Structure formats: C-alpha cells, structure tokens
C-alpha angles and dihedrals in degrees: 000000000000119000125210117194107232131196115241123226090250091053096045120111137172118357093358091054089051091052093046090050089052090050091051090051091050100043109010090240143042108262119210091246087062099041092050087066094051094105087063109035093174089059088047091055092047091049093050091047090050091048091050092051092049097044102034107020128094111296141154085236121081120239089252092053091051091051091049091052090050092050094047091047092049091048092049089051093046088240117169097206 
C-alpha cells in the first residue's frame, strides 16, 4: 500500500495551518481526505472549494440527492470515508 507523508495539525504553519483551521471549523476534526492533501495545501484549498461548490452551490439536485450520490460513489469505490 502506498504511503504519503502528511503534515499533522500541530506541525502545520502558514497557508496549510489556515486551511487546517478552516477544516476544523467545518468538521471539528481533520479527516484523512484532507490530511492526505497536506503536502500541497493549494491543492487542498482548491479541492475543498470544488467540494463546497458541488455539495452546497446552486444545482438542479437537492442536497439529499447530492449526498446520496456521494455515498453510492464511495460504496462503489470501496471507500471508507
């Protein structure tokens, strides 16, 4: 299994610390899907912005439908998160 060295919340500085703080405010913790992007905090921010637009932005799909699609996709991909 591949291993990606991540940066912990206590080690984070600068822009990464800002993004981790935003993640803590959103979710109350740093999920693995977020920490795996810690070596590239700009990509993390872009990914979180994209997620926010898809899940919370204007859409012909309801919020519930978007969540159901995310769950089904994760299950099909054998994703644990």
